[in-house]
VMD Tcl script that builds the backbone (N, CA, C; Angstrom):
set m [mol new atoms 411]
animate dup $m
set s [atomselect $m all]
$s set {name element resname resid chain x y z} {
  {N N MET 1 A 226.387 154.158 -30.596}
  {CA C MET 1 A 227.651 153.782 -29.982}
  {C C MET 1 A 227.980 154.686 -28.789}
  {N N ILE 2 A 227.713 155.979 -28.936}
  {CA C ILE 2 A 227.976 156.886 -27.820}
  {C C ILE 2 A 227.076 156.530 -26.642}
  {N N GLY 3 A 225.830 156.165 -26.920}
  {CA C GLY 3 A 224.913 155.762 -25.853}
  {C C GLY 3 A 225.429 154.546 -25.100}
  {N N PHE 4 A 225.941 153.563 -25.818}
  {CA C PHE 4 A 226.510 152.384 -25.173}
  {C C PHE 4 A 227.732 152.758 -24.344}
  {N N ALA 5 A 228.577 153.633 -24.871}
  {CA C ALA 5 A 229.769 154.070 -24.143}
  {C C ALA 5 A 229.374 154.815 -22.871}
  {N N LEU 6 A 228.339 155.643 -22.948}
  {CA C LEU 6 A 227.862 156.343 -21.750}
  {C C LEU 6 A 227.319 155.348 -20.729}
  {N N LEU 7 A 226.613 154.329 -21.198}
  {CA C LEU 7 A 226.113 153.294 -20.297}
  {C C LEU 7 A 227.274 152.570 -19.619}
  {N N GLU 8 A 228.347 152.353 -20.355}
  {CA C GLU 8 A 229.527 151.704 -19.778}
  {C C GLU 8 A 230.167 152.576 -18.697}
  {N N ILE 9 A 230.078 153.887 -18.847}
  {CA C ILE 9 A 230.606 154.795 -17.829}
  {C C ILE 9 A 229.717 154.780 -16.584}
  {N N VAL 10 A 228.407 154.822 -16.800}
  {CA C VAL 10 A 227.446 154.947 -15.706}
  {C C VAL 10 A 227.201 153.612 -14.989}
  {N N ALA 11 A 227.098 152.530 -15.748}
  {CA C ALA 11 A 226.741 151.229 -15.159}
  {C C ALA 11 A 227.647 150.115 -15.689}
  {N N PRO 12 A 228.943 150.181 -15.404}
  {CA C PRO 12 A 229.859 149.184 -15.972}
  {C C PRO 12 A 229.577 147.763 -15.481}
  {N N ARG 13 A 229.119 147.619 -14.256}
  {CA C ARG 13 A 228.843 146.266 -13.739}
  {C C ARG 13 A 227.725 145.584 -14.530}
  {N N ARG 14 A 226.753 146.350 -14.963}
  {CA C ARG 14 A 225.669 145.767 -15.780}
  {C C ARG 14 A 226.199 145.280 -17.119}
  {N N ILE 15 A 227.060 146.071 -17.736}
  {CA C ILE 15 A 227.653 145.683 -19.019}
  {C C ILE 15 A 228.506 144.432 -18.827}
  {N N ILE 16 A 229.291 144.404 -17.772}
  {CA C ILE 16 A 230.134 143.239 -17.486}
  {C C ILE 16 A 229.266 142.011 -17.243}
  {N N ALA 17 A 228.186 142.167 -16.486}
  {CA C ALA 17 A 227.294 141.033 -16.187}
  {C C ALA 17 A 226.674 140.474 -17.464}
  {N N VAL 18 A 226.284 141.337 -18.382}
  {CA C VAL 18 A 225.733 140.865 -19.665}
  {C C VAL 18 A 226.801 140.086 -20.424}
  {N N GLY 19 A 228.015 140.608 -20.461}
  {CA C GLY 19 A 229.114 139.912 -21.134}
  {C C GLY 19 A 229.391 138.558 -20.518}
  {N N GLU 20 A 229.328 138.472 -19.196}
  {CA C GLU 20 A 229.552 137.190 -18.517}
  {C C GLU 20 A 228.446 136.191 -18.861}
  {N N ARG 21 A 227.197 136.654 -18.898}
  {CA C ARG 21 A 226.091 135.748 -19.252}
  {C C ARG 21 A 226.230 135.233 -20.675}
  {N N VAL 22 A 226.693 136.083 -21.537}
  {CA C VAL 22 A 226.817 135.712 -22.949}
  {C C VAL 22 A 228.020 134.801 -23.191}
  {N N ALA 23 A 229.126 135.028 -22.500}
  {CA C ALA 23 A 230.380 134.346 -22.831}
  {C C ALA 23 A 230.740 133.159 -21.949}
  {N N PHE 24 A 230.266 133.116 -20.709}
  {CA C PHE 24 A 230.699 132.084 -19.767}
  {C C PHE 24 A 229.648 130.996 -19.590}
  {N N ALA 25 A 230.104 129.769 -19.446}
  {CA C ALA 25 A 229.195 128.657 -19.159}
  {C C ALA 25 A 228.513 128.874 -17.805}
  {N N ASP 26 A 229.267 129.378 -16.826}
  {CA C ASP 26 A 228.710 129.724 -15.512}
  {C C ASP 26 A 228.983 131.209 -15.278}
  {N N PRO 27 A 227.997 132.064 -15.572}
  {CA C PRO 27 A 228.236 133.509 -15.503}
  {C C PRO 27 A 228.554 134.043 -14.107}
  {N N ASP 28 A 228.249 133.282 -13.074}
  {CA C ASP 28 A 228.503 133.742 -11.712}
  {C C ASP 28 A 229.852 133.286 -11.164}
  {N N ALA 29 A 230.642 132.592 -11.965}
  {CA C ALA 29 A 231.899 132.008 -11.485}
  {C C ALA 29 A 233.040 133.015 -11.391}
  {N N GLY 30 A 232.981 134.086 -12.166}
  {CA C GLY 30 A 234.099 135.017 -12.223}
  {C C GLY 30 A 234.203 135.933 -11.021}
  {N N ARG 31 A 235.435 136.150 -10.565}
  {CA C ARG 31 A 235.727 137.118 -9.510}
  {C C ARG 31 A 236.559 138.237 -10.128}
  {N N LEU 32 A 235.928 139.406 -10.280}
  {CA C LEU 32 A 236.588 140.537 -10.929}
  {C C LEU 32 A 237.754 141.046 -10.100}
  {N N ARG 33 A 238.782 141.473 -10.795}
  {CA C ARG 33 A 239.902 142.131 -10.123}
  {C C ARG 33 A 239.439 143.545 -9.737}
  {N N PRO 34 A 240.095 144.164 -8.761}
  {CA C PRO 34 A 239.661 145.488 -8.296}
  {C C PRO 34 A 239.674 146.568 -9.375}
  {N N TRP 35 A 240.531 146.452 -10.372}
  {CA C TRP 35 A 240.640 147.487 -11.397}
  {C C TRP 35 A 239.713 147.269 -12.595}
  {N N THR 36 A 239.008 146.168 -12.657}
  {CA C THR 36 A 238.201 145.865 -13.842}
  {C C THR 36 A 237.090 146.887 -14.061}
  {N N VAL 37 A 236.335 147.214 -13.031}
  {CA C VAL 37 A 235.226 148.169 -13.186}
  {C C VAL 37 A 235.741 149.570 -13.522}
  {N N PRO 38 A 236.757 150.098 -12.833}
  {CA C PRO 38 A 237.280 151.408 -13.245}
  {C C PRO 38 A 237.823 151.410 -14.680}
  {N N MET 39 A 238.430 150.305 -15.108}
  {CA C MET 39 A 238.935 150.236 -16.482}
  {C C MET 39 A 237.797 150.222 -17.492}
  {N N ALA 40 A 236.679 149.592 -17.133}
  {CA C ALA 40 A 235.512 149.611 -18.013}
  {C C ALA 40 A 234.999 151.041 -18.175}
  {N N ARG 41 A 234.977 151.786 -17.078}
  {CA C ARG 41 A 234.566 153.197 -17.154}
  {C C ARG 41 A 235.525 153.993 -18.039}
  {N N LEU 42 A 236.812 153.748 -17.874}
  {CA C LEU 42 A 237.815 154.440 -18.691}
  {C C LEU 42 A 237.635 154.101 -20.168}
  {N N GLU 43 A 237.334 152.846 -20.455}
  {CA C GLU 43 A 237.065 152.445 -21.840}
  {C C GLU 43 A 235.869 153.214 -22.392}
  {N N GLY 44 A 234.821 153.345 -21.599}
  {CA C GLY 44 A 233.656 154.118 -22.019}
  {C C GLY 44 A 234.016 155.561 -22.313}
  {N N LEU 45 A 234.825 156.162 -21.449}
  {CA C LEU 45 A 235.271 157.542 -21.677}
  {C C LEU 45 A 236.071 157.661 -22.975}
  {N N ALA 46 A 236.937 156.690 -23.225}
  {CA C ALA 46 A 237.745 156.713 -24.452}
  {C C ALA 46 A 236.856 156.633 -25.685}
  {N N PHE 47 A 235.833 155.787 -25.631}
  {CA C PHE 47 A 234.927 155.679 -26.782}
  {C C PHE 47 A 234.119 156.954 -26.983}
  {N N VAL 48 A 233.652 157.554 -25.907}
  {CA C VAL 48 A 232.928 158.821 -26.034}
  {C C VAL 48 A 233.828 159.868 -26.665}
  {N N TRP 49 A 235.070 159.930 -26.227}
  {CA C TRP 49 A 236.017 160.892 -26.788}
  {C C TRP 49 A 236.256 160.627 -28.279}
  {N N LEU 50 A 236.516 159.353 -28.626}
  {CA C LEU 50 A 236.787 159.013 -30.025}
  {C C LEU 50 A 235.578 159.277 -30.921}
  {N N LEU 51 A 234.392 158.890 -30.443}
  {CA C LEU 51 A 233.191 159.038 -31.263}
  {C C LEU 51 A 232.699 160.475 -31.313}
  {N N GLY 52 A 233.071 161.295 -30.338}
  {CA C GLY 52 A 232.619 162.676 -30.304}
  {C C GLY 52 A 233.485 163.629 -31.103}
  {N N ARG 53 A 234.579 163.159 -31.629}
  {CA C ARG 53 A 235.480 163.996 -32.426}
  {C C ARG 53 A 234.889 164.232 -33.814}
  {N N ASP 54 A 235.410 165.240 -34.513}
  {CA C ASP 54 A 234.978 165.517 -35.885}
  {C C ASP 54 A 235.356 164.396 -36.834}
  {N N GLY 55 A 236.440 163.752 -36.561}
  {CA C GLY 55 A 236.901 162.653 -37.398}
  {C C GLY 55 A 237.817 161.769 -36.581}
  {N N PRO 56 A 238.154 160.624 -37.113}
  {CA C PRO 56 A 239.041 159.724 -36.369}
  {C C PRO 56 A 240.440 160.308 -36.255}
  {N N PRO 57 A 241.153 159.985 -35.185}
  {CA C PRO 57 A 242.540 160.443 -35.056}
  {C C PRO 57 A 243.397 159.894 -36.201}
  {N N ALA 58 A 244.395 160.648 -36.580}
  {CA C ALA 58 A 245.284 160.215 -37.659}
  {C C ALA 58 A 245.959 158.901 -37.281}
  {N N GLY 59 A 245.989 157.962 -38.208}
  {CA C GLY 59 A 246.669 156.698 -38.003}
  {C C GLY 59 A 245.854 155.635 -37.290}
  {N N ILE 60 A 244.620 155.948 -36.913}
  {CA C ILE 60 A 243.813 154.977 -36.184}
  {C C ILE 60 A 243.536 153.736 -37.036}
  {N N GLU 61 A 243.497 153.912 -38.347}
  {CA C GLU 61 A 243.240 152.772 -39.232}
  {C C GLU 61 A 244.333 151.718 -39.086}
  {N N HIS 62 A 245.569 152.175 -38.981}
  {CA C HIS 62 A 246.692 151.248 -38.860}
  {C C HIS 62 A 246.652 150.506 -37.521}
  {N N VAL 63 A 246.289 151.232 -36.475}
  {CA C VAL 63 A 246.168 150.610 -35.149}
  {C C VAL 63 A 245.060 149.568 -35.169}
  {N N LEU 64 A 243.921 149.927 -35.762}
  {CA C LEU 64 A 242.792 149.005 -35.852}
  {C C LEU 64 A 243.172 147.752 -36.629}
  {N N ALA 65 A 243.861 147.917 -37.745}
  {CA C ALA 65 A 244.285 146.765 -38.542}
  {C C ALA 65 A 245.282 145.893 -37.775}
  {N N ALA 66 A 246.201 146.506 -37.052}
  {CA C ALA 66 A 247.195 145.741 -36.281}
  {C C ALA 66 A 246.527 144.956 -35.149}
  {N N VAL 67 A 245.622 145.600 -34.423}
  {CA C VAL 67 A 244.885 144.908 -33.356}
  {C C VAL 67 A 244.074 143.765 -33.957}
  {N N GLY 68 A 243.429 144.037 -35.076}
  {CA C GLY 68 A 242.637 143.006 -35.744}
  {C C GLY 68 A 243.475 141.812 -36.168}
  {N N LEU 69 A 244.662 142.073 -36.653}
  {CA C LEU 69 A 245.552 140.983 -37.068}
  {C C LEU 69 A 245.900 140.087 -35.882}
  {N N VAL 70 A 246.193 140.696 -34.751}
  {CA C VAL 70 A 246.504 139.915 -33.546}
  {C C VAL 70 A 245.274 139.108 -33.114}
  {N N LEU 71 A 244.100 139.736 -33.111}
  {CA C LEU 71 A 242.868 139.026 -32.742}
  {C C LEU 71 A 242.596 137.858 -33.693}
  {N N ALA 72 A 242.789 138.078 -34.978}
  {CA C ALA 72 A 242.493 137.048 -35.973}
  {C C ALA 72 A 243.482 135.879 -35.906}
  {N N LEU 73 A 244.737 136.179 -35.656}
  {CA C LEU 73 A 245.759 135.128 -35.664}
  {C C LEU 73 A 245.904 134.397 -34.325}
  {N N PHE 74 A 245.638 135.101 -33.228}
  {CA C PHE 74 A 245.845 134.530 -31.889}
  {C C PHE 74 A 244.639 134.749 -30.978}
  {N N PRO 75 A 243.449 134.335 -31.392}
  {CA C PRO 75 A 242.253 134.649 -30.592}
  {C C PRO 75 A 242.268 134.041 -29.194}
  {N N ARG 76 A 242.697 132.810 -29.066}
  {CA C ARG 76 A 242.709 132.161 -27.747}
  {C C ARG 76 A 243.678 132.872 -26.800}
  {N N THR 77 A 244.851 133.213 -27.294}
  {CA C THR 77 A 245.840 133.910 -26.476}
  {C C THR 77 A 245.307 135.261 -26.006}
  {N N VAL 78 A 244.673 136.003 -26.915}
  {CA C VAL 78 A 244.132 137.315 -26.566}
  {C C VAL 78 A 243.022 137.176 -25.524}
  {N N VAL 79 A 242.122 136.232 -25.725}
  {CA C VAL 79 A 241.023 136.031 -24.770}
  {C C VAL 79 A 241.584 135.627 -23.410}
  {N N GLU 80 A 242.512 134.687 -23.388}
  {CA C GLU 80 A 243.097 134.247 -22.113}
  {C C GLU 80 A 243.827 135.387 -21.406}
  {N N LEU 81 A 244.560 136.192 -22.152}
  {CA C LEU 81 A 245.264 137.332 -21.568}
  {C C LEU 81 A 244.266 138.320 -20.966}
  {N N ASN 82 A 243.210 138.623 -21.705}
  {CA C ASN 82 A 242.205 139.563 -21.204}
  {C C ASN 82 A 241.479 139.017 -19.979}
  {N N LEU 83 A 241.206 137.720 -19.965}
  {CA C LEU 83 A 240.581 137.121 -18.780}
  {C C LEU 83 A 241.516 137.218 -17.575}
  {N N ASP 84 A 242.807 136.964 -17.787}
  {CA C ASP 84 A 243.787 137.067 -16.695}
  {C C ASP 84 A 243.851 138.492 -16.141}
  {N N VAL 85 A 243.737 139.476 -17.010}
  {CA C VAL 85 A 243.779 140.874 -16.571}
  {C C VAL 85 A 242.524 141.240 -15.787}
  {N N ALA 86 A 241.372 140.738 -16.196}
  {CA C ALA 86 A 240.098 141.163 -15.615}
  {C C ALA 86 A 239.615 140.319 -14.441}
  {N N TYR 87 A 240.045 139.051 -14.351}
  {CA C TYR 87 A 239.500 138.136 -13.343}
  {C C TYR 87 A 240.593 137.525 -12.489}
  {N N GLU 88 A 240.302 137.406 -11.200}
  {CA C GLU 88 A 241.230 136.763 -10.272}
  {C C GLU 88 A 241.309 135.261 -10.505}
  {N N ASN 89 A 240.229 134.671 -10.988}
  {CA C ASN 89 A 240.156 133.221 -11.184}
  {C C ASN 89 A 239.969 132.859 -12.657}
  {N N ALA 90 A 240.719 133.493 -13.521}
  {CA C ALA 90 A 240.559 133.304 -14.969}
  {C C ALA 90 A 240.696 131.841 -15.382}
  {N N ASP 91 A 241.574 131.103 -14.737}
  {CA C ASP 91 A 241.793 129.697 -15.106}
  {C C ASP 91 A 240.588 128.811 -14.765}
  {N N GLU 92 A 239.684 129.271 -13.933}
  {CA C GLU 92 A 238.496 128.501 -13.566}
  {C C GLU 92 A 237.302 128.787 -14.469}
  {N N LEU 93 A 237.387 129.813 -15.294}
  {CA C LEU 93 A 236.255 130.221 -16.120}
  {C C LEU 93 A 236.174 129.373 -17.385}
  {N N GLU 94 A 234.972 128.893 -17.671}
  {CA C GLU 94 A 234.750 128.097 -18.876}
  {C C GLU 94 A 233.996 128.954 -19.893}
  {N N LEU 95 A 234.641 129.160 -21.030}
  {CA C LEU 95 A 234.030 129.948 -22.095}
  {C C LEU 95 A 233.056 129.103 -22.895}
  {N N LYS 96 A 232.030 129.753 -23.424}
  {CA C LYS 96 A 231.158 129.076 -24.377}
  {C C LYS 96 A 231.956 128.869 -25.662}
  {N N ARG 97 A 231.594 127.854 -26.434}
  {CA C ARG 97 A 232.454 127.454 -27.554}
  {C C ARG 97 A 232.503 128.450 -28.711}
  {N N TRP 98 A 231.608 129.407 -28.773}
  {CA C TRP 98 A 231.602 130.370 -29.872}
  {C C TRP 98 A 232.541 131.555 -29.627}
  {N N VAL 99 A 233.053 131.731 -28.411}
  {CA C VAL 99 A 233.817 132.936 -28.064}
  {C C VAL 99 A 235.111 133.050 -28.876}
  {N N ILE 100 A 235.865 131.997 -28.996}
  {CA C ILE 100 A 237.146 132.059 -29.729}
  {C C ILE 100 A 236.909 132.307 -31.226}
  {N N PRO 101 A 235.989 131.564 -31.891}
  {CA C PRO 101 A 235.732 131.888 -33.304}
  {C C PRO 101 A 235.201 133.311 -33.499}
  {N N ALA 102 A 234.386 133.798 -32.568}
  {CA C ALA 102 A 233.869 135.167 -32.683}
  {C C ALA 102 A 234.996 136.185 -32.528}
  {N N THR 103 A 235.958 135.886 -31.688}
  {CA C THR 103 A 237.114 136.768 -31.515}
  {C C THR 103 A 237.927 136.818 -32.804}
  {N N ARG 104 A 238.119 135.663 -33.427}
  {CA C ARG 104 A 238.840 135.614 -34.711}
  {C C ARG 104 A 238.095 136.413 -35.781}
  {N N LEU 105 A 236.768 136.262 -35.836}
  {CA C LEU 105 A 235.954 136.994 -36.799}
  {C C LEU 105 A 236.033 138.500 -36.547}
  {N N LEU 106 A 235.948 138.903 -35.295}
  {CA C LEU 106 A 236.062 140.323 -34.956}
  {C C LEU 106 A 237.411 140.870 -35.412}
  {N N GLY 107 A 238.462 140.094 -35.230}
  {CA C GLY 107 A 239.781 140.509 -35.702}
  {C C GLY 107 A 239.803 140.720 -37.201}
  {N N ALA 108 A 239.189 139.811 -37.945}
  {CA C ALA 108 A 239.136 139.952 -39.408}
  {C C ALA 108 A 238.369 141.211 -39.802}
  {N N VAL 109 A 237.275 141.490 -39.106}
  {CA C VAL 109 A 236.496 142.704 -39.378}
  {C C VAL 109 A 237.339 143.947 -39.095}
  {N N TYR 110 A 238.111 143.934 -38.008}
  {CA C TYR 110 A 238.986 145.067 -37.687}
  {C C TYR 110 A 240.036 145.267 -38.778}
  {N N VAL 111 A 240.616 144.172 -39.267}
  {CA C VAL 111 A 241.619 144.285 -40.326}
  {C C VAL 111 A 240.993 144.909 -41.571}
  {N N ILE 112 A 239.842 144.416 -41.960}
  {CA C ILE 112 A 239.159 144.955 -43.146}
  {C C ILE 112 A 238.824 146.426 -42.946}
  {N N ALA 113 A 238.270 146.765 -41.783}
  {CA C ALA 113 A 237.919 148.161 -41.507}
  {C C ALA 113 A 239.162 149.046 -41.501}
  {N N GLY 114 A 240.223 148.565 -40.894}
  {CA C GLY 114 A 241.443 149.358 -40.826}
  {C C GLY 114 A 242.114 149.576 -42.164}
  {N N LEU 115 A 242.023 148.588 -43.036}
  {CA C LEU 115 A 242.698 148.694 -44.333}
  {C C LEU 115 A 241.852 149.332 -45.427}
  {N N PHE 116 A 240.539 149.140 -45.362}
  {CA C PHE 116 A 239.707 149.546 -46.495}
  {C C PHE 116 A 238.630 150.567 -46.180}
  {N N ALA 117 A 238.440 150.925 -44.940}
  {CA C ALA 117 A 237.365 151.861 -44.596}
  {C C ALA 117 A 237.687 153.265 -45.096}
  {N N ARG 118 A 236.662 153.944 -45.572}
  {CA C ARG 118 A 236.747 155.331 -46.002}
  {C C ARG 118 A 235.572 156.075 -45.382}
  {N N PRO 119 A 235.719 157.363 -45.139}
  {CA C PRO 119 A 234.562 158.127 -44.670}
  {C C PRO 119 A 233.411 158.016 -45.672}
  {N N VAL 120 A 232.214 157.996 -45.176}
  {CA C VAL 120 A 231.034 157.854 -46.030}
  {C C VAL 120 A 230.983 159.012 -47.016}
  {N N GLY 121 A 230.746 158.686 -48.265}
  {CA C GLY 121 A 230.620 159.706 -49.301}
  {C C GLY 121 A 231.939 160.215 -49.837}
  {N N THR 122 A 233.050 159.631 -49.446}
  {CA C THR 122 A 234.363 160.055 -49.911}
  {C C THR 122 A 234.906 159.033 -50.890}
  {N N PRO 123 A 235.176 159.447 -52.131}
  {CA C PRO 123 A 235.776 158.506 -53.081}
  {C C PRO 123 A 237.159 158.076 -52.608}
  {N N ALA 124 A 237.587 156.930 -53.057}
  {CA C ALA 124 A 238.871 156.354 -52.623}
  {C C ALA 124 A 240.046 157.265 -52.949}
  {N N ASP 125 A 239.974 158.030 -54.047}
  {CA C ASP 125 A 241.093 158.884 -54.421}
  {C C ASP 125 A 240.936 160.324 -53.935}
  {N N ALA 126 A 239.947 160.598 -53.113}
  {CA C ALA 126 A 239.704 161.962 -52.639}
  {C C ALA 126 A 240.874 162.474 -51.800}
  {N N ASP 127 A 241.449 161.627 -50.981}
  {CA C ASP 127 A 242.564 162.058 -50.140}
  {C C ASP 127 A 243.749 162.498 -50.992}
  {N N GLU 128 A 244.047 161.767 -52.055}
  {CA C GLU 128 A 245.165 162.101 -52.927}
  {C C GLU 128 A 244.897 163.411 -53.670}
  {N N ASN 129 A 243.657 163.603 -54.153}
  {CA C ASN 129 A 243.313 164.845 -54.837}
  {C C ASN 129 A 243.421 166.042 -53.905}
  {N N THR 130 A 242.998 165.881 -52.663}
  {CA C THR 130 A 243.081 166.955 -51.681}
  {C C THR 130 A 244.537 167.315 -51.411}
  {N N LYS 131 A 245.395 166.327 -51.291}
  {CA C LYS 131 A 246.822 166.597 -51.051}
  {C C LYS 131 A 247.425 167.372 -52.200}
  {N N ARG 132 A 247.114 166.978 -53.441}
  {CA C ARG 132 A 247.663 167.677 -54.608}
  {C C ARG 132 A 247.173 169.118 -54.646}
  {N N ARG 133 A 245.886 169.343 -54.380}
  {CA C ARG 133 A 245.323 170.679 -54.402}
  {C C ARG 133 A 245.974 171.540 -53.323}
  {N N ASP 134 A 246.203 170.974 -52.139}
  {CA C ASP 134 A 246.821 171.722 -51.047}
  {C C ASP 134 A 248.277 172.061 -51.370}
  {N N GLU 135 A 248.963 171.153 -52.056}
  {CA C GLU 135 A 250.370 171.409 -52.418}
  {C C GLU 135 A 250.484 172.540 -53.424}
  {N N ARG 136 A 249.508 172.653 -54.339}
  {CA C ARG 136 A 249.531 173.714 -55.339}
  {C C ARG 136 A 249.197 175.066 -54.732}
  {N N ALA 137 A 248.440 175.077 -53.671}
  {CA C ALA 137 A 247.982 176.349 -53.079}
  {C C ALA 137 A 249.028 177.051 -52.279}
}
mol reanalyze $m
mol bondsrecalc $m
mol representation Tube
mol addrep $m
């Protein structure tokens, strides 16, 4: 994941071009807004920062679950909004038919990850036991 994030920092246009080929019926139809490439680099930096930490920031699970809920319930709206932000001619772009269902599925995965994910090797009640031990100390 860090390697992909670094690639997004170094070569964001290549990542965007792959996404356009995968998602658009005509991958050459989109006209990027001036801020799209710098925002892709910023996204890469954010992922490097998040993945390079010792652990996830506090509360990230709740944010992930909330974002996932929006993606799962309103996939078309989210995709259209993101296209409007990234492309000058968003209304002219034709998505492949799998994009909206995949967005809904990704949202469901985010909800599950946000609500039920635990660090590897950590029992579900480990956090509660640690809190009790710290309170006694």
